[in-house]
N, C-alpha and C positions, 0 to 999 in steps of 0.2 A: 665114587658116585658121579653121576652125570652132572656137569656144571650147569647151573641155571642160566638160560639165555638172558642177556641184558639188552635193553633198548632205552638207555637212560634219557630222561627228560630233564630240561634245565630249570623247571619251574618248582622251586622249593626255597626254604630258608632254614636258618639254624633253629633247632628246637629251643623253646624257652620254658618247657615244662616236661616232667617225666611222662613216658608213655603209660597210659592206663586204660585206653579204649582200643577195641578192634572194630572197624566199621566195614560192613559188606555193601558193595554197590553192584549194579549191573548196567550194561549198555548193549546196544543192538549191533555193535560193530565188530569186525575182526581186528586183529592187532594193528595192522597197517592203517586202517580207517580210523581206529581209535586214536592212534598217535597223531594223525593228521588233525583230528578234532581237538586234541590236547594242545597242539601247537597254535591252532587258530584262536583258542580261548585262553591260552597260557595257564592251563591247569594241569594237574598230574595226579597220580596215585602211586603207591609203593609197588603194587603187583598187579598183573593182568593174568587171568586164567582163561584160556581159550576153551571152546566147547570140547576139544579133544583132550583136555586136561593139562596141556602144556602151560607152565608158569613162566612168565617173563618178568624180570625185575625192571622197574621203571625209575624208581627213586630209592636211594639208600635209606634203610630204616632209621638211621641216626639223624635224618633230615626231616623237616616238617613239609610234607607234600600238600598240594592244594586240591584236596579231593572232596571235602565236606562242605565248604562254604559256611554261611551263617547257620549256626545250630546250637542245640542245648541238650544236655542229658544229665539227669540226677543232680541238678543244682548248679551246673557249671556250663559256661559257653566255651569259646575257643576250642572247638572240637579238633581242628587240624593240629594244633600244637600238642595235643595229648593223645594222638591216635596213630595207628597204622591203618591204611586204607587198601582194600583189595577189590579190584574190579573183575567181574565175571561177564563173559560174553553170553547174551541171551537175546535173541532177535525180537522177542515179545516183551522185553523188560520184566521177565519173571512171571508172566501170565500163563506160560506153559512150562512143563517140568524141565529142570536142568539135567544135563547129561550125567549119568552115574560116574564116569571117569573124571568129570570136572569137579563133582562134589567130593570124590575121594581125594583129589589133589588139594582141594580147599581144606579139608579136614586135616590132612597131614601138615600143610603149611601153617594153618591156624594153631595147631597144637604146639608147633615150634615157637611161634610168636608169643603165645600166652605163657609158655614156660620161661622164655627169656625175660619177660617183663612182669610176670606175676599178675597178669590181667585177670580180674575177677569175673565170674560168670555173668553178673548183672551188667557188666560193661562191655559185653559182646553184642553189638547192635547192628541194625540196618540203617541205611541213609535216611529212610522214611521215619525211623524212630527219632533221629536228631533234628530232622527238618520236615515235619509232617505236613506242613502247609505248602511245601514246594516239591517234594520228591516222592515218587511211588515205588522206588526200588529198594531192596532187591525183589519185590513183588510177591504176589499171593501164592506162588508155587515154590518159593524158596523153602527148603526143607528144614525149618527151624527145629521141629521135633526130633528129626534124625540127628541133627548136630548136637542137640542137648543130650541125647542118649550117648553121644561120643564125648561128653564132657565139655561141650562148647555152647555156652549160653544156658538159659533157664526155660524149662517147660514144666507146667504144674503137674503134680501127682494127682491122679483121679480121686484120691482120698482127701485132697486139700479142700478144706471147707472155707467158703467165702465168709467174711465178717461184714455185718451191716455197717455201711458207711456210704459216702457219696461217690458218684462217678469221678468227680474231680479229684477227690482225695485218693481214690484207688489208682487213677492214672498217674498222679503225682508221686505216689509211693514207688511205682514201677520206674519212673524216671522222666516222664513226659512233661513238657511245658504246659501249664494250665492257668496262667495268670488271667487270661480273658476267656470269654465264652467261645470266641472264634478259635483260640488256641486249644481249648479243651475239645472242641468238635474235631479239629484237625488231628489232634492226638488220638482221639477215639478211632478215627479212620486208620491211622498208622498202626494202632493196636490190632485192628481187625486184619490188616494186611499180614500181620505176623501170627496172630493167635486165632483169629476167627474169619478166615478168608471167604466164608460163605456169604458174608454181608457186603462184600466188595464185588461190583459188577465189572467183569473184564472189559477192557477197551483196547481193541487190536489196531485202532488208528493211533499209532505211537505219537505222532505230532499232537493230536488232540489230547491224548492222555497226559503228556508232559505239560500241557497248558491248562488242563482241567483235572488236577490231582484229586480234588475233593468232589463228593457227590452233590446233587442239587438239594437233597434233604438228608436229615440225620435221624430218621424214624427208628433206625436200628438200635439207637441208644436206649430205647425203652423195651427192646426185645428181651424176654426172660433168658434166652440162651446167651445173648451178649452179656447181660448183667452177671449171669452165673460164671461165665468164663473169665470175665474181668475180675470178679472177686477172687476166684481161684488163683489167677496169675498174680494179682497183687499180694496175696498171702505167701506166694512162693518167693517173692523178692524181699531182701532184707530192708528194714526201715532206713530211710535216709538219716545220716548222722550230722 
């Protein structure tokens, strides 16, 4: 087999917890630009997948890379310590479709990772899932449904019936942070980026998008289509233990 290219970054630490999360990111750079940016901010990820599907190893999986920052998922913080992070190149931060070869490479890599660590479907997430108030990636065009069909992550069955409960309770069951109204609203936006992208307006001014992750209003949270999809997704996730 072809050996995976390496461009190792020095920004990592020893792991203090077992790997139980797989986190997908995207950025607007090619590999050289991305690594320059990583050096500037002293951050890192485990893998980079270019638009042509080439995978480059940046940090060894047995180390804790600095890819997720402050975050939360399914009752726990310290995302970096418990995760493997994969960066994908996409010039619009996932607001336009990813290249098929890139997604094929991601699927193959992700299958190997979840097999090695026994990562559960509910713990395959995007950066916006764990940091909904700060991050928009991997964006509204990331093919979550396709990945779920390949055994990577969760997508609700059309027969799944939503159960009557609150928006906050449903978001919390999926894994989002909902302690405050602001966190619940941000989490609802992250949910839409993944499961109901029709409620997110694309912003192709990338600098503006990164500084204005959340919309000016949250009227979509009362939309029957949003509520129906939220209920179906919540029922597809196992309850928190």
